[in-house]
gemmi code that builds the backbone of each chain (N, CA, C; Angstrom):
import gemmi

chains = {
    "A": [
        ("MET", (29.801, -58.297, 39.061), (30.199, -59.713, 39.011), (29.055, -60.617, 39.508)),
        ("GLU", (28.428, -60.192, 40.604), (27.317, -60.991, 41.142), (26.177, -61.063, 40.138)),
        ("GLN", (25.938, -59.942, 39.458), (24.857, -59.914, 38.471), (25.166, -60.851, 37.323)),
        ("LEU", (26.425, -60.923, 36.912), (26.822, -61.846, 35.841), (26.615, -63.289, 36.287)),
        ("ILE", (26.942, -63.570, 37.544), (26.735, -64.921, 38.072), (25.257, -65.287, 38.037)),
        ("LEU", (24.402, -64.322, 38.375), (22.956, -64.600, 38.368), (22.460, -64.864, 36.950)),
        ("VAL", (22.946, -64.118, 35.979), (22.518, -64.338, 34.587), (23.000, -65.706, 34.100)),
        ("VAL", (24.228, -66.066, 34.426), (24.754, -67.386, 34.029), (23.952, -68.498, 34.710)),
        ("THR", (23.604, -68.280, 35.974), (22.783, -69.264, 36.690), (21.439, -69.445, 35.992)),
        ("ALA", (20.862, -68.340, 35.565), (19.564, -68.388, 34.874), (19.677, -69.171, 33.567)),
        ("ILE", (20.763, -68.947, 32.828), (20.955, -69.661, 31.560), (21.048, -71.171, 31.817)),
        ("VAL", (21.881, -71.555, 32.768), (22.087, -72.977, 33.067), (20.793, -73.624, 33.571)),
        ("ALA", (20.106, -72.932, 34.473), (18.872, -73.484, 35.044), (17.774, -73.601, 33.987)),
        ("GLY", (17.651, -72.588, 33.149), (16.633, -72.628, 32.109), (16.876, -73.757, 31.122)),
        ("VAL", (18.138, -73.913, 30.704), (18.481, -74.984, 29.767), (18.270, -76.350, 30.418)),
        ("ALA", (18.628, -76.469, 31.697), (18.459, -77.753, 32.392), (16.981, -78.128, 32.495)),
        ("ALA", (16.149, -77.148, 32.853), (14.711, -77.424, 32.974), (14.126, -77.798, 31.610)),
        ("TYR", (14.549, -77.074, 30.573), (14.080, -77.358, 29.210), (14.515, -78.746, 28.775)),
        ("ALA", (15.752, -79.125, 29.121), (16.269, -80.446, 28.735), (15.446, -81.556, 29.378)),
        ("ILE", (15.146, -81.396, 30.671), (14.343, -82.414, 31.352), (12.927, -82.436, 30.777)),
        ("ASN", (12.412, -81.252, 30.478), (11.051, -81.100, 29.960), (10.913, -81.695, 28.560)),
        ("VAL", (11.729, -81.215, 27.630), (11.551, -81.540, 26.207), (12.453, -82.688, 25.759)),
        ("GLU", (13.761, -82.547, 26.026), (14.709, -83.544, 25.513), (14.513, -84.905, 26.181)),
        ("LEU", (14.291, -84.913, 27.493), (14.078, -86.180, 28.196), (12.598, -86.562, 28.262)),
        ("GLY", (11.735, -85.611, 27.893), (10.301, -85.906, 27.822), (9.603, -86.067, 29.156)),
        ("LYS", (10.183, -85.494, 30.211), (9.572, -85.662, 31.538), (8.492, -84.626, 31.819)),
        ("GLY", (8.340, -83.639, 30.938), (7.293, -82.638, 31.133), (7.789, -81.416, 31.874)),
        ("GLY", (7.007, -80.332, 31.740), (7.410, -79.061, 32.315), (7.419, -79.045, 33.823)),
        ("VAL", (6.447, -79.710, 34.439), (6.351, -79.667, 35.905), (7.590, -80.298, 36.550)),
        ("LEU", (7.927, -81.520, 36.126), (9.099, -82.193, 36.701), (10.386, -81.448, 36.337)),
        ("GLY", (10.468, -80.973, 35.090), (11.668, -80.250, 34.686), (11.929, -79.052, 35.571)),
        ("SER", (10.913, -78.258, 35.775), (11.062, -77.061, 36.606), (11.270, -77.404, 38.066)),
        ("ALA", (10.461, -78.333, 38.581), (10.506, -78.642, 40.015), (11.863, -79.236, 40.413)),
        ("ILE", (12.421, -80.100, 39.569), (13.713, -80.713, 39.893), (14.808, -79.645, 39.941)),
        ("VAL", (14.847, -78.794, 38.939), (15.877, -77.748, 38.880), (15.726, -76.782, 40.053)),
        ("ALA", (14.484, -76.381, 40.334), (14.249, -75.434, 41.432), (14.628, -76.054, 42.774)),
        ("LEU", (14.305, -77.337, 42.962), (14.618, -77.997, 44.236), (16.131, -78.112, 44.424)),
        ("ILE", (16.834, -78.527, 43.375), (18.295, -78.643, 43.466), (18.918, -77.280, 43.763)),
        ("GLY", (18.458, -76.258, 43.072), (18.974, -74.915, 43.335), (18.666, -74.448, 44.740)),
        ("GLY", (17.452, -74.724, 45.205), (17.041, -74.299, 46.539), (17.807, -74.995, 47.642)),
        ("ILE", (18.214, -76.226, 47.403), (18.947, -76.994, 48.425), (20.435, -76.680, 48.387)),
        ("LEU", (21.009, -76.573, 47.168), (22.472, -76.471, 47.052), (23.002, -75.049, 47.176)),
        ("PHE", (22.350, -74.086, 46.531), (22.967, -72.767, 46.408), (23.101, -71.999, 47.727)),
        ("PRO", (22.061, -71.913, 48.560), (22.208, -71.103, 49.784), (23.329, -71.563, 50.714)),
        ("PRO", (23.461, -72.882, 51.029), (24.579, -73.261, 51.914), (25.940, -73.096, 51.260)),
        ("LEU", (26.010, -73.205, 49.932), (27.308, -73.100, 49.251), (27.761, -71.657, 49.077)),
        ("PHE", (26.820, -70.762, 48.796), (27.206, -69.412, 48.418), (26.618, -68.324, 49.313)),
        ("GLY", (25.999, -68.695, 50.418), (25.498, -67.714, 51.367), (24.386, -66.853, 50.790)),
        ("GLU", (24.525, -65.526, 50.973), (23.482, -64.603, 50.523), (23.352, -64.627, 49.001)),
        ("LEU", (24.480, -64.698, 48.311), (24.442, -64.800, 46.851), (23.712, -66.075, 46.451)),
        ("GLY", (23.925, -67.131, 47.212), (23.278, -68.398, 46.921), (21.760, -68.327, 47.016)),
        ("SER", (21.247, -67.528, 47.935), (19.787, -67.354, 48.026), (19.254, -66.709, 46.755)),
        ("SER", (19.976, -65.698, 46.265), (19.566, -65.054, 45.004), (19.712, -66.021, 43.836)),
        ("MET", (20.774, -66.836, 43.863), (20.962, -67.820, 42.788), (19.813, -68.832, 42.783)),
        ("ALA", (19.357, -69.237, 43.968), (18.235, -70.177, 44.045), (16.972, -69.563, 43.447)),
        ("LEU", (16.744, -68.286, 43.746), (15.553, -67.615, 43.217), (15.628, -67.463, 41.697)),
        ("VAL", (16.784, -67.079, 41.175), (16.882, -66.885, 39.732), (16.847, -68.228, 39.012)),
        ("ALA", (17.381, -69.277, 39.651), (17.301, -70.615, 39.051), (15.845, -71.068, 38.979)),
        ("ALA", (15.086, -70.813, 40.034), (13.670, -71.167, 40.009), (12.944, -70.392, 38.918)),
        ("THR", (13.254, -69.098, 38.818), (12.609, -68.248, 37.805), (12.881, -68.773, 36.402)),
        ("ALA", (14.144, -69.095, 36.138), (14.507, -69.600, 34.809), (13.903, -70.976, 34.563)),
        ("SER", (13.747, -71.760, 35.620), (13.142, -73.085, 35.450), (11.676, -72.959, 35.042)),
        ("TYR", (11.012, -71.897, 35.517), (9.627, -71.696, 35.095), (9.569, -71.368, 33.601)),
        ("ALA", (10.531, -70.581, 33.143), (10.607, -70.304, 31.703), (10.915, -71.582, 30.929)),
        ("GLY", (11.667, -72.478, 31.544), (12.029, -73.742, 30.898), (10.868, -74.705, 30.750)),
        ("MET", (9.712, -74.356, 31.270), (8.507, -75.178, 31.093), (7.883, -74.943, 29.714)),
        ("VAL", (8.478, -74.067, 28.921), (7.940, -73.722, 27.611), (7.894, -74.951, 26.702)),
        ("SER", (6.935, -74.958, 25.785), (6.806, -76.096, 24.876), (7.773, -75.962, 23.703)),
        ("LYS", (8.031, -77.090, 23.040), (8.962, -77.106, 21.910), (8.417, -76.289, 20.722)),
        ("ASN", (7.108, -76.096, 20.696), (6.512, -75.289, 19.624), (6.982, -73.838, 19.677)),
        ("ASN", (7.243, -73.355, 20.900), (7.628, -71.958, 21.063), (9.146, -71.763, 21.139)),
        ("VAL", (9.829, -72.673, 21.767), (11.299, -72.626, 21.848), (11.795, -73.961, 21.310)),
        ("HIS", (12.534, -73.890, 20.170), (12.790, -75.119, 19.411), (14.022, -75.903, 19.837)),
        ("SER", (14.948, -75.238, 20.561), (16.208, -75.914, 20.862), (16.771, -75.409, 22.178)),
        ("MET", (17.785, -76.108, 22.664), (18.433, -75.682, 23.911), (19.201, -74.376, 23.695)),
        ("GLY", (19.680, -74.147, 22.480), (20.320, -72.875, 22.192), (19.359, -71.712, 22.360)),
        ("GLU", (18.145, -71.892, 21.811), (17.129, -70.846, 21.979), (16.780, -70.699, 23.450)),
        ("MET", (16.729, -71.817, 24.168), (16.397, -71.758, 25.599), (17.483, -71.011, 26.371)),
        ("ALA", (18.725, -71.122, 25.935), (19.799, -70.370, 26.575), (19.556, -68.864, 26.429)),
        ("VAL", (19.054, -68.450, 25.280), (18.729, -67.033, 25.078), (17.587, -66.626, 26.013)),
        ("VAL", (16.569, -67.481, 26.088), (15.443, -67.197, 26.990), (15.937, -67.122, 28.433)),
        ("GLY", (16.852, -68.038, 28.798), (17.422, -68.020, 30.143), (18.142, -66.719, 30.438)),
        ("ALA", (18.913, -66.238, 29.461), (19.615, -64.964, 29.640), (18.623, -63.814, 29.813)),
        ("LEU", (17.574, -63.824, 28.991), (16.525, -62.795, 29.126), (15.892, -62.854, 30.509)),
        ("THR", (15.638, -64.085, 30.967), (15.034, -64.265, 32.286), (15.934, -63.688, 33.370)),
        ("GLY", (17.224, -63.972, 33.266), (18.170, -63.454, 34.257), (18.186, -61.930, 34.277)),
        ("LEU", (18.179, -61.333, 33.098), (18.201, -59.867, 33.023), (16.908, -59.272, 33.582)),
        ("LEU", (15.776, -59.892, 33.231), (14.497, -59.406, 33.753), (14.413, -59.577, 35.265)),
        ("PHE", (14.971, -60.675, 35.760), (14.986, -60.903, 37.208), (15.736, -59.779, 37.905)),
        ("LEU", (16.874, -59.415, 37.352), (17.665, -58.337, 37.964), (16.881, -57.029, 37.966)),
        ("ALA", (16.123, -56.805, 36.879), (15.391, -55.543, 36.765), (14.140, -55.521, 37.616)),
        ("ALA", (13.463, -56.668, 37.728), (12.110, -56.656, 38.283), (11.967, -57.377, 39.607)),
        ("ALA", (13.029, -57.945, 40.143), (12.909, -58.729, 41.374), (12.258, -57.966, 42.541)),
        ("PRO", (12.515, -56.652, 42.692), (11.893, -55.964, 43.828), (10.396, -55.711, 43.668)),
        ("ALA", (9.839, -55.961, 42.477), (8.426, -55.666, 42.251), (7.536, -56.709, 42.927)),
        ("TYR", (6.426, -56.252, 43.490), (5.443, -57.113, 44.151), (6.083, -58.116, 45.107)),
        ("PRO", (6.838, -57.669, 46.070), (7.495, -58.612, 46.981), (6.482, -59.446, 47.749)),
        ("GLY", (6.763, -60.730, 47.871), (5.912, -61.604, 48.661), (4.706, -62.165, 47.932)),
        ("VAL", (4.483, -61.775, 46.694), (3.328, -62.296, 45.947), (3.754, -63.562, 45.224)),
        ("GLY", (3.162, -64.681, 45.600), (3.488, -65.948, 44.962), (3.149, -65.917, 43.487)),
        ("GLY", (4.068, -66.427, 42.663), (3.838, -66.441, 41.225), (4.528, -65.315, 40.467)),
        ("ARG", (5.112, -64.351, 41.179), (5.735, -63.227, 40.469), (6.979, -63.670, 39.712)),
        ("LEU", (7.704, -64.647, 40.239), (8.887, -65.126, 39.522), (8.466, -65.826, 38.230)),
        ("GLY", (7.391, -66.591, 38.295), (6.891, -67.226, 37.079), (6.433, -66.197, 36.069)),
        ("THR", (5.892, -65.090, 36.545), (5.484, -64.008, 35.650), (6.694, -63.446, 34.920)),
        ("ILE", (7.808, -63.313, 35.634), (9.048, -62.861, 34.995), (9.460, -63.857, 33.915)),
        ("GLY", (9.367, -65.148, 34.219), (9.688, -66.176, 33.224), (8.783, -66.092, 32.011)),
        ("ALA", (7.506, -65.849, 32.249), (6.552, -65.747, 31.142), (6.875, -64.552, 30.261)),
        ("ILE", (7.231, -63.427, 30.870), (7.557, -62.235, 30.089), (8.779, -62.499, 29.220)),
        ("ALA", (9.768, -63.205, 29.779), (10.965, -63.533, 28.998), (10.600, -64.409, 27.805)),
        ("CYS", (9.761, -65.423, 28.026), (9.336, -66.301, 26.932), (8.578, -65.511, 25.866)),
        ("LEU", (7.652, -64.684, 26.311), (6.848, -63.910, 25.363), (7.723, -62.957, 24.553)),
        ("CYS", (8.690, -62.323, 25.204), (9.609, -61.423, 24.487), (10.366, -62.191, 23.412)),
        ("PHE", (10.855, -63.368, 23.750), (11.644, -64.148, 22.796), (10.777, -64.605, 21.625)),
        ("VAL", (9.596, -65.131, 21.937), (8.707, -65.606, 20.871), (8.285, -64.438, 19.983)),
        ("GLY", (8.000, -63.307, 20.605), (7.634, -62.117, 19.837), (8.766, -61.664, 18.927)),
        ("TYR", (9.991, -61.679, 19.436), (11.149, -61.297, 18.636), (11.307, -62.237, 17.442)),
        ("LYS", (11.133, -63.530, 17.696), (11.270, -64.504, 16.595), (10.243, -64.241, 15.506)),
        ("HIS", (9.004, -63.979, 15.908), (7.962, -63.713, 14.920), (8.261, -62.439, 14.146)),
        ("LEU", (8.708, -61.402, 14.849), (9.026, -60.132, 14.207), (10.181, -60.312, 13.229)),
        ("PHE", (11.232, -61.009, 13.671), (12.402, -61.233, 12.829), (12.021, -62.024, 11.594)),
        ("ALA", (11.220, -63.084, 11.797), (10.803, -63.897, 10.653), (9.980, -63.065, 9.675)),
        ("SER", (9.121, -62.216, 10.208), (8.286, -61.356, 9.358), (9.150, -60.388, 8.564)),
        ("LEU", (10.161, -59.792, 9.204), (11.030, -58.839, 8.503), (11.845, -59.544, 7.429)),
        ("VAL", (12.350, -60.743, 7.737), (13.119, -61.499, 6.744), (12.233, -61.840, 5.558)),
        ("GLN", (10.985, -62.227, 5.851), (10.056, -62.577, 4.784), (9.805, -61.365, 3.885)),
        ("GLN", (9.657, -60.188, 4.489), (9.440, -58.966, 3.699), (10.645, -58.675, 2.823)),
        ("ASP", (11.848, -58.853, 3.378), (13.067, -58.617, 2.607), (13.149, -59.580, 1.428)),
        ("MET", (12.804, -60.846, 1.673), (12.854, -61.837, 0.606), (11.862, -61.494, -0.504)),
        ("GLN", (10.676, -61.015, -0.099), (9.670, -60.647, -1.105), (10.148, -59.472, -1.935)),
        ("LYS", (10.808, -58.517, -1.282), (11.342, -57.356, -2.019), (12.411, -57.794, -3.000)),
        ("LEU", (13.288, -58.695, -2.553), (14.342, -59.197, -3.432), (13.729, -59.921, -4.639)),
        ("ALA", (12.705, -60.730, -4.365), (12.082, -61.513, -5.433), (11.397, -60.614, -6.457)),
        ("SER", (10.832, -59.483, -5.972), (10.127, -58.581, -6.889), (11.082, -57.617, -7.574)),
        ("GLY", (12.344, -57.638, -7.171), (13.371, -56.840, -7.836), (13.452, -55.411, -7.349)),
        ("LYS", (12.785, -55.092, -6.219), (12.813, -53.707, -5.704), (14.018, -53.497, -4.817)),
    ],
    "B": [
        ("MET", (-14.099, -78.040, 29.730), (-13.649, -79.034, 30.705), (-14.863, -79.627, 31.400)),
        ("LYS", (-14.901, -80.971, 31.530), (-16.040, -81.587, 32.173), (-16.103, -81.176, 33.629)),
        ("GLU", (-17.353, -81.194, 34.162), (-17.581, -80.671, 35.514), (-16.771, -81.411, 36.554)),
        ("ASN", (-16.742, -82.749, 36.481), (-16.003, -83.540, 37.475), (-14.520, -83.211, 37.443)),
        ("ARG", (-13.971, -83.079, 36.225), (-12.553, -82.770, 36.086), (-12.261, -81.377, 36.621)),
        ("ALA", (-13.201, -80.460, 36.393), (-13.020, -79.096, 36.888), (-13.003, -79.072, 38.412)),
        ("LEU", (-13.922, -79.804, 39.028), (-13.959, -79.857, 40.502), (-12.695, -80.499, 41.055)),
        ("LEU", (-12.239, -81.536, 40.370), (-11.010, -82.204, 40.801), (-9.820, -81.255, 40.689)),
        ("THR", (-9.797, -80.448, 39.648), (-8.719, -79.479, 39.453), (-8.696, -78.470, 40.597)),
        ("VAL", (-9.869, -77.984, 40.980), (-9.942, -77.020, 42.084), (-9.493, -77.679, 43.386)),
        ("LEU", (-9.908, -78.915, 43.607), (-9.520, -79.632, 44.826), (-8.000, -79.800, 44.890)),
        ("VAL", (-7.417, -80.237, 43.773), (-5.965, -80.407, 43.710), (-5.257, -79.077, 43.966)),
        ("ALA", (-5.805, -78.014, 43.410), (-5.192, -76.692, 43.584), (-5.228, -76.260, 45.046)),
        ("VAL", (-6.338, -76.486, 45.693), (-6.470, -76.104, 47.106), (-5.452, -76.871, 47.958)),
        ("ILE", (-5.368, -78.169, 47.725), (-4.437, -79.005, 48.502), (-2.994, -78.573, 48.248)),
        ("ALA", (-2.662, -78.335, 46.988), (-1.282, -77.961, 46.642), (-0.905, -76.614, 47.243)),
        ("ALA", (-1.814, -75.652, 47.155), (-1.529, -74.320, 47.707), (-1.327, -74.397, 49.219)),
        ("ALA", (-2.216, -75.143, 49.879), (-2.135, -75.253, 51.336), (-0.874, -75.994, 51.775)),
        ("CYS", (-0.560, -77.095, 51.077), (0.649, -77.866, 51.429), (1.904, -77.011, 51.250)),
        ("THR", (1.956, -76.269, 50.155), (3.131, -75.439, 49.906), (3.257, -74.367, 50.981)),
        ("TRP", (2.144, -73.711, 51.315), (2.174, -72.676, 52.348), (2.661, -73.267, 53.667)),
        ("TYR", (2.167, -74.459, 53.979), (2.512, -75.120, 55.239), (4.006, -75.446, 55.275)),
        ("ILE", (4.513, -76.059, 54.201), (5.932, -76.417, 54.146), (6.802, -75.153, 54.164)),
        ("ASN", (6.329, -74.112, 53.499), (7.051, -72.843, 53.413), (7.155, -72.160, 54.766)),
        ("HIS", (6.028, -71.987, 55.440), (5.995, -71.141, 56.645), (5.967, -71.930, 57.943)),
        ("GLN", (5.149, -72.955, 58.035), (5.051, -73.718, 59.279), (6.264, -74.620, 59.489)),
        ("LEU", (6.719, -75.278, 58.437), (7.901, -76.133, 58.566), (9.197, -75.353, 58.313)),
        ("GLY", (9.066, -74.176, 57.699), (10.219, -73.290, 57.561), (11.213, -73.641, 56.466)),
        ("TYR", (10.792, -74.382, 55.451), (11.728, -74.760, 54.400), (11.894, -73.690, 53.324)),
        ("GLY", (11.051, -72.673, 53.356), (11.182, -71.616, 52.349), (10.335, -71.888, 51.122)),
        ("ALA", (10.130, -70.841, 50.350), (9.178, -70.900, 49.240), (9.641, -71.805, 48.105)),
        ("VAL", (10.914, -71.709, 47.732), (11.396, -72.455, 46.562), (11.363, -73.956, 46.827)),
        ("ILE", (11.885, -74.373, 47.975), (11.894, -75.801, 48.301), (10.463, -76.322, 48.464)),
        ("ALA", (9.601, -75.551, 49.111), (8.214, -75.983, 49.322), (7.512, -76.218, 47.983)),
        ("SER", (7.607, -75.224, 47.096), (6.927, -75.330, 45.802), (7.501, -76.452, 44.949)),
        ("SER", (8.810, -76.548, 44.892), (9.425, -77.559, 44.033), (9.157, -78.973, 44.572)),
        ("PHE", (9.111, -79.118, 45.894), (8.794, -80.427, 46.465), (7.365, -80.838, 46.084)),
        ("VAL", (6.434, -79.933, 46.255), (5.043, -80.224, 45.869), (4.966, -80.517, 44.371)),
        ("GLY", (5.730, -79.784, 43.580), (5.739, -80.008, 42.141), (6.261, -81.383, 41.766)),
        ("ILE", (7.325, -81.817, 42.428), (7.883, -83.135, 42.132), (6.888, -84.235, 42.506)),
        ("VAL", (6.286, -84.115, 43.683), (5.290, -85.122, 44.093), (4.129, -85.145, 43.100)),
        ("ALA", (3.656, -83.958, 42.732), (2.541, -83.873, 41.786), (2.931, -84.441, 40.423)),
        ("GLY", (4.143, -84.139, 39.984), (4.601, -84.615, 38.683), (4.713, -86.127, 38.617)),
        ("ILE", (5.004, -86.736, 39.737), (5.154, -88.193, 39.775), (3.805, -88.884, 39.953)),
        ("VAL", (2.963, -88.310, 40.818), (1.739, -89.002, 41.232), (0.545, -88.711, 40.326)),
        ("LEU", (0.436, -87.457, 39.864), (-0.780, -87.026, 39.165), (-0.621, -87.082, 37.647)),
        ("PRO", (-1.761, -87.180, 36.924), (-1.685, -87.036, 35.458), (-1.271, -85.617, 35.089)),
        ("ALA", (-0.833, -85.438, 33.858), (-0.170, -84.198, 33.439), (-0.994, -82.940, 33.723)),
        ("ASP", (-2.282, -82.968, 33.401), (-3.075, -81.746, 33.572), (-3.227, -81.377, 35.044)),
        ("LEU", (-3.470, -82.379, 35.895), (-3.613, -82.108, 37.330), (-2.267, -81.745, 37.960)),
        ("ALA", (-1.177, -82.337, 37.455), (0.154, -81.972, 37.951), (0.447, -80.510, 37.647)),
        ("GLY", (0.065, -80.085, 36.456), (0.251, -78.689, 36.085), (-0.551, -77.760, 36.987)),
        ("ALA", (-1.788, -78.156, 37.283), (-2.628, -77.344, 38.165), (-2.042, -77.298, 39.571)),
        ("ALA", (-1.544, -78.438, 40.049), (-0.951, -78.486, 41.394), (0.286, -77.602, 41.473)),
        ("TYR", (1.134, -77.674, 40.453), (2.351, -76.871, 40.457), (2.023, -75.379, 40.407)),
        ("THR", (1.042, -75.020, 39.574), (0.602, -73.622, 39.505), (0.094, -73.162, 40.866)),
        ("ALA", (-0.703, -74.009, 41.509), (-1.244, -73.647, 42.817), (-0.142, -73.560, 43.867)),
        ("SER", (0.915, -74.348, 43.691), (2.020, -74.290, 44.654), (2.685, -72.919, 44.637)),
        ("PHE", (2.637, -72.232, 43.490), (3.234, -70.897, 43.424), (2.467, -69.939, 44.339)),
        ("VAL", (1.171, -70.172, 44.474), (0.359, -69.361, 45.399), (0.874, -69.519, 46.822)),
        ("GLY", (1.196, -70.763, 47.176), (1.689, -71.045, 48.523), (3.068, -70.475, 48.796)),
        ("MET", (3.741, -69.974, 47.761), (5.049, -69.336, 47.940), (4.912, -67.911, 48.487)),
        ("SER", (3.686, -67.428, 48.565), (3.477, -66.046, 49.020), (3.953, -65.860, 50.447)),
        ("ALA", (4.411, -64.655, 50.746), (4.861, -64.315, 52.090), (3.665, -64.201, 53.036)),
        ("THR", (3.929, -64.283, 54.333), (2.836, -64.177, 55.311), (2.249, -62.770, 55.335)),
        ("ALA", (3.004, -61.798, 54.852), (2.440, -60.449, 54.742), (1.338, -60.402, 53.692)),
        ("VAL", (1.365, -61.345, 52.763), (0.376, -61.381, 51.679), (-0.737, -62.376, 52.000)),
        ("LEU", (-0.349, -63.594, 52.383), (-1.323, -64.620, 52.808), (-0.958, -64.986, 54.245)),
        ("PRO", (-1.605, -64.370, 55.232), (-1.148, -64.475, 56.616), (-1.349, -65.835, 57.288)),
        ("SER", (-2.254, -66.658, 56.764), (-2.526, -67.918, 57.456), (-2.875, -69.010, 56.457)),
        ("LEU", (-2.967, -70.239, 56.979), (-3.317, -71.376, 56.136), (-4.715, -71.194, 55.548)),
        ("GLY", (-5.601, -70.590, 56.293), (-6.955, -70.332, 55.807), (-6.961, -69.481, 54.550)),
        ("PHE", (-6.114, -68.433, 54.549), (-6.044, -67.579, 53.363), (-5.376, -68.313, 52.200)),
        ("ALA", (-4.445, -69.212, 52.514), (-3.838, -70.029, 51.458), (-4.889, -70.954, 50.834)),
        ("LEU", (-5.796, -71.480, 51.658), (-6.889, -72.308, 51.134), (-7.798, -71.483, 50.228)),
        ("LEU", (-8.115, -70.261, 50.659), (-8.938, -69.372, 49.833), (-8.249, -69.080, 48.507)),
        ("ALA", (-6.960, -68.770, 48.588), (-6.208, -68.493, 47.355), (-6.140, -69.728, 46.471)),
        ("GLY", (-6.119, -70.923, 47.085), (-6.120, -72.155, 46.310), (-7.417, -72.323, 45.531)),
        ("ILE", (-8.534, -71.958, 46.150), (-9.823, -72.007, 45.446), (-9.816, -71.039, 44.262)),
        ("VAL", (-9.319, -69.835, 44.521), (-9.287, -68.812, 43.464), (-8.411, -69.270, 42.300)),
        ("VAL", (-7.217, -69.796, 42.613), (-6.325, -70.192, 41.519), (-6.890, -71.395, 40.772)),
        ("GLY", (-7.591, -72.277, 41.480), (-8.227, -73.403, 40.800), (-9.266, -72.929, 39.797)),
        ("ILE", (-10.053, -71.945, 40.187), (-11.071, -71.394, 39.274), (-10.410, -70.700, 38.090)),
        ("VAL", (-9.338, -69.949, 38.353), (-8.642, -69.257, 37.258), (-8.015, -70.273, 36.311)),
        ("ILE", (-7.470, -71.351, 36.841), (-6.843, -72.384, 35.989), (-7.872, -72.982, 35.041)),
        ("ILE", (-9.033, -73.365, 35.558), (-10.006, -74.001, 34.686), (-10.636, -73.004, 33.715)),
        ("SER", (-10.559, -71.727, 34.052), (-11.133, -70.705, 33.170), (-10.188, -70.308, 32.051)),
        ("THR", (-8.887, -70.482, 32.251), (-7.898, -69.946, 31.310), (-7.012, -71.016, 30.702)),
        ("GLY", (-7.455, -72.259, 30.741), (-6.615, -73.357, 30.277), (-5.985, -73.154, 28.910)),
        ("PRO", (-6.789, -72.818, 27.872), (-6.193, -72.721, 26.535), (-5.371, -71.451, 26.298)),
        ("VAL", (-5.478, -70.478, 27.182), (-4.814, -69.197, 26.970), (-3.313, -69.349, 27.161)),
        ("TYR", (-2.524, -68.928, 26.167), (-1.061, -69.016, 26.222), (-0.571, -70.413, 26.609)),
        ("ALA", (-1.264, -71.430, 26.145), (-0.815, -72.785, 26.440), (0.576, -73.012, 25.850)),
        ("GLY", (1.439, -73.667, 26.606), (2.795, -73.948, 26.132), (3.774, -72.815, 26.358)),
        ("MET", (3.360, -71.771, 27.015), (4.262, -70.645, 27.289), (4.825, -70.809, 28.697)),
        ("GLY", (6.124, -70.886, 28.827), (6.759, -71.027, 30.132), (6.437, -69.847, 31.020)),
        ("GLY", (6.160, -70.144, 32.296), (5.852, -69.071, 33.226), (4.382, -68.710, 33.292)),
        ("LYS", (3.593, -69.356, 32.461), (2.149, -69.068, 32.468), (1.557, -69.386, 33.834)),
        ("GLY", (2.007, -70.494, 34.424), (1.499, -70.887, 35.745), (1.772, -69.824, 36.786)),
        ("GLY", (2.956, -69.267, 36.748), (3.304, -68.214, 37.696), (2.440, -66.985, 37.526)),
        ("THR", (2.186, -66.630, 36.270), (1.326, -65.475, 35.994), (-0.078, -65.735, 36.520)),
        ("THR", (-0.559, -66.967, 36.284), (-1.881, -67.364, 36.794), (-1.920, -67.269, 38.313)),
        ("ALA", (-0.861, -67.762, 38.951), (-0.810, -67.746, 40.421), (-0.742, -66.321, 40.957)),
        ("ALA", (0.099, -65.497, 40.358), (0.229, -64.117, 40.835), (-1.098, -63.372, 40.700)),
        ("THR", (-1.762, -63.579, 39.564), (-3.083, -62.954, 39.365), (-4.048, -63.430, 40.444)),
        ("SER", (-4.019, -64.718, 40.738), (-4.938, -65.285, 41.731), (-4.646, -64.747, 43.121)),
        ("VAL", (-3.380, -64.583, 43.450), (-3.026, -64.030, 44.762), (-3.543, -62.595, 44.873)),
        ("LEU", (-3.392, -61.839, 43.804), (-3.867, -60.446, 43.845), (-5.391, -60.401, 43.935)),
        ("ILE", (-6.072, -61.319, 43.247), (-7.536, -61.403, 43.377), (-7.914, -61.727, 44.817)),
        ("THR", (-7.182, -62.665, 45.402), (-7.461, -63.058, 46.793), (-7.258, -61.871, 47.732)),
        ("ARG", (-6.189, -61.121, 47.503), (-5.955, -59.917, 48.312), (-7.116, -58.930, 48.161)),
        ("GLY", (-7.639, -58.831, 46.963), (-8.792, -57.964, 46.738), (-10.007, -58.444, 47.518)),
        ("ILE", (-10.243, -59.757, 47.496), (-11.364, -60.335, 48.254), (-11.183, -60.059, 49.746)),
        ("MET", (-9.952, -60.237, 50.216), (-9.662, -59.996, 51.634), (-9.956, -58.548, 51.988)),
        ("ARG", (-9.616, -57.649, 51.111), (-9.829, -56.227, 51.381), (-11.322, -55.902, 51.376)),
        ("VAL", (-12.042, -56.455, 50.424), (-13.478, -56.169, 50.322), (-14.229, -56.640, 51.566)),
        ("PHE", (-13.864, -57.829, 52.058), (-14.555, -58.381, 53.206), (-13.871, -58.047, 54.525)),
        ("GLY", (-12.855, -57.215, 54.471), (-12.201, -56.764, 55.698), (-11.495, -57.872, 56.453)),
        ("LEU", (-10.963, -58.847, 55.704), (-10.308, -59.986, 56.349), (-8.856, -59.667, 56.673)),
    ],
}
model = gemmi.Model(1)
for chain_id, residues in chains.items():
    chain = gemmi.Chain(chain_id)
    for i, (resn, *xyz) in enumerate(residues, 1):
        res = gemmi.Residue()
        res.name, res.seqid = resn, gemmi.SeqId(i, " ")
        for name, pos in zip(("N", "CA", "C"), xyz):
            atom = gemmi.Atom()
            atom.name, atom.element = name, gemmi.Element(name[0])
            atom.pos, atom.b_iso = gemmi.Position(*pos), 0.0
            res.add_atom(atom)
        chain.add_residue(res)
    model.add_chain(chain)
structure = gemmi.Structure()
structure.add_model(model)
structure.setup_entities()
């Protein structure tokens, strides 16, 4: 249950950061920093130990939300990236403890995975369309 | 990148890393609040490229004291991340989390420097 809460937190935080970044045009830095600050202030006193983890995963997803519109085209796509970020956070959070920037690295891996999947999917669809057009 | 802009980027990175480390450990607000506060100030006050560099450098200041034990080491890591930022600007531009990856790499480089010089 706690893990599900963390993934949902990541989705919401990632979409919020993306919205401030792209939809409101405030840029990636403000989008991420605002979401991370709100999470860091609100979650720990409200939810105790779980809240500390929620603050960390919200910050992680906010770093992914700094992505440009060229790579992630909509808030729906950002929700997928947020979910990926949450799952990666659960898997990789114990790695390199105390090294600043590791959460952003998790966000970057989530973005790269999503962009890579989109390119692969588009390439496969294109191949299928070419086969259909050639009658094979 | 022009030389003056590059030097300014390194300066901003050093200040951001040190401020974040200070707010994180000396004032005790924790890594997330320290970094996000520096990011908000940078986002409001600085132009976009320097704000991005400051925010990236703030991730360095999120490091634990076991990794960067003092403000001096945070300043060193700020110099390193500033150099990495100006060296890798076009790489993966527009990819979320790139700043964090840059910062983590810089922290590990700094740890390597510390080990080599026995610091």
